[in-house]
N, C-alpha and C positions, 0 to 999 in steps of 0.2 A: 504080196497080194494087195496090199494097200495101194501100191502104185498102180496096179492094173485097174482097180476099181476107180481110182481117181482118174486115171487116163481115159477110161471108157466113159466116165461121166463127162469129162471135159470134151471128149470127142463127140459124144452124143449132143451135147449142148452146142458145140460149134457147128455141127451139121444142121442142127435145128435152126440155128441162127442164119446160117447160109441159105437155107431153104426159105426162110421168112425175110430175107434181106430186103426184098423190094417193098413189102408191106411195112417193115420197120422204117425204111427210108421215107415212105409216105407219111408215117406217123410222126417221125422226127421233123420233117419239113412242115407238117401241119402245126406241130407244137411250137416250132420256131416262129411261124407266122402268128400264132396265137400270142406268143411272148411279145412280138413286135407290136401287135395291136394293143396288148395290155400296157406296154410301155408308152405308146402314143396316148392312150386314154389316160394313163397316169399323168403324163405331161400336161394334157389338156385340163385334167382335174386340178393339177397344181396351179395352172394359170387362172382357172376359174376361182379357186380358193384365194389366190392372191388378189384378184379383182374384188372379190367379196370383202376381203380384209380391208382393202383400200376404201371401199364404200362404207364399211363399218367405221373406219377411222374418220372419214369425212363426216359421217353422221354424228359421231361423238364430238367432233369439233363444232359442228353446227349446233348440237345440243348445248355444248359449253358456251358458245356465243349467245345463244338464246337465253340461257340461264343468267349470263352476265347482264344482258339487256334487261331481263326481268328484274334482276337485283337493282340495276340502275333506275329502272322505272319505279320500283318500290321506294328507293331512296328519294327520288324526285317527288313522288306522291306524299311521302312523309314530310318533306320540306314544304310542299304546298299546304298540307294540313296544318303544319306548324305556323306558316305564315297566315293561314286563314284564322287560326286560333288567336294569333297576335292581333290580327285586324279586328276580330270580334272584341277582344279585350280593349283595344284602342277605341272602338266605336262605343263600347259600354262606358268607358271613362269620359269620352266626349259628351255622351248623353247625360251623364251625371253632372258634368261641368255645365252643360246647357241648362239642366234643371236648376242647378245652383244659381247660375247667372240670372235665370228667369225669376227665381225667388228673390234674388237681390234687386233685380229691376223692379219687380212688383212692390217690394218694400220701399225702394227709393221713390217710385211713383206715388205711393201712398203718402210718404213723408212730404214730397213735393206738393201734393194736393193739399195737405194740411197747411203747409206754408202759404200756398196761394190763397187758400180760404182765409187764413189769418190776415194776409196782406189785403185781401178784398174787404175784410171787416174793418181793418185799420183805415183803408182808403175811404170806405163808406163813412166811418167816424170822422175822418179828416174833412170830408166833404160837408158833413153836418156842421162841424166846427166852423169851416170856412163860410158856409151858408149863414150860420148864426152871426159870425163876425161881419159878414157882408150886410146883413139886415141891420145890425147895430150901427154900421158905418153909414149906411144909406140915409137914415133920417138925420144924421148928424152932419150932412154935407152943408146944410144951410147955416148951421151954427158952428161954434168952436168945437174942436175935437174933445171928445170925452175920454178920460182915462179908462182903460180897460180894467176890469175887476179880476185881477189875477191873484 
């Protein structure tokens, strides 16, 4: 009996399938078209993903280059700041030297003025002496020379 039940079930299914054959063919063809469309869409999606990945990689490279340029700029700015600080230090030293030289110059001028003043006093004294000597010699021109009282 088992065989008969099975046979009748298989026969019933076969007959049912044969009767629905045309609608199943349509469904199968629709499904195969859907599968083809999905495969095309998948291929297009893969291409789009590949392009996006390339763009992402290019963006990463650009970012990396910009970061390098930024770091180089920071290094350059650091060097400029360092040179600026060195220049400030050099200017400060030069200003100190200038002040020191000015002080030395003022001191030297003061000493020179003192020497000039002393020399002027000595010249004035010498003129007085010469004048006195000239006065003593002038009345003595008519007579014999008188010895000087030294």
